[in-house]
C-alpha positions as CSV (number, residue, x, y, z in Angstrom):
1,M,13.1,0.0,2.6
2,V,16.3,1.2,1.7
3,E,18.1,-0.7,4.4
4,L,16.2,-3.8,3.3
5,V,17.3,-3.5,-0.4
6,S,20.8,-2.8,0.7
7,A,21.1,-5.7,3.1
8,I,19.7,-8.0,0.4
9,A,22.0,-6.7,-2.4
10,K,25.2,-6.7,-0.2
11,S,24.7,-10.4,0.6
12,L,24.3,-11.4,-3.1
13,V,27.3,-9.4,-4.6
14,S,31.1,-9.9,-4.5
15,H,31.8,-6.1,-4.0
16,P,29.4,-5.2,-1.1
17,E,31.1,-1.7,-0.8
18,A,30.0,-0.9,-4.4
19,V,26.3,-1.2,-3.6
20,E,24.4,2.2,-3.6
21,V,20.8,2.3,-2.8
22,T,18.8,5.7,-3.1
23,E,15.3,6.5,-2.5
24,S,13.2,9.2,-4.2
25,Q,9.5,9.9,-3.7
26,T,6.9,10.7,-6.2
27,D,3.3,11.5,-5.8
28,D,2.2,8.3,-4.0
29,T,5.1,5.9,-5.1
30,T,8.6,5.6,-3.5
31,V,11.3,4.5,-6.1
32,I,14.3,2.8,-4.8
33,Q,17.2,2.6,-7.2
34,L,19.9,-0.1,-6.7
35,K,23.3,0.3,-8.2
36,V,25.8,-2.3,-8.0
37,A,29.3,-2.8,-9.5
38,E,29.3,-3.9,-13.4
39,D,30.6,-7.3,-12.7
40,D,27.9,-8.0,-10.0
41,M,25.0,-6.9,-12.1
42,G,24.2,-10.7,-13.1
43,M,24.3,-11.8,-9.6
44,V,21.5,-9.1,-8.7
45,I,19.5,-9.8,-11.7
46,G,19.7,-13.6,-11.9
47,K,18.9,-16.1,-14.5
48,Q,15.8,-14.8,-16.4
49,G,15.5,-12.0,-13.8
50,R,14.4,-14.2,-11.0
51,I,16.6,-12.7,-8.2
52,A,15.3,-9.3,-9.2
53,K,11.8,-10.3,-9.2
54,A,12.3,-11.9,-5.8
55,I,13.9,-8.6,-4.3
56,R,10.9,-6.6,-5.7
57,T,8.5,-9.2,-4.2
58,V,10.0,-8.8,-0.7
59,V,10.0,-5.2,-0.8
60,K,6.4,-5.0,-2.2
61,A,5.3,-7.4,0.6
62,A,7.2,-5.2,3.3
63,A,5.6,-1.9,1.8
64,T,2.2,-3.3,1.8
65,K,2.4,-3.9,5.3
66,S,2.8,-0.2,5.9
67,N,0.3,0.8,2.9
68,K,2.9,2.1,0.8
69,K,3.7,1.6,-3.0
70,V,7.4,1.0,-3.7
71,V,9.1,0.3,-7.0
72,V,12.8,-1.1,-7.1
73,E,14.7,-0.1,-10.1
74,I,18.1,-1.6,-10.8
75,V,20.4,0.7,-12.5
76,Q,23.7,0.7,-14.2
């Protein structure tokens, strides 16, 4: 999942070298944190959060295929 989020984010931003994706595991949930350059934050979130929602939807669909629960957080 980390590779998927990283690939999507790098294709959206102006500074792909600044994209950082980390993964942490809680009880039954995997949390993926996406960090981008401050001036690229708007590109990742999109108008009214549409791009962020689309990223979460794609990751959720991929996770459902392997019976996992994944949460994507966009951090500053």
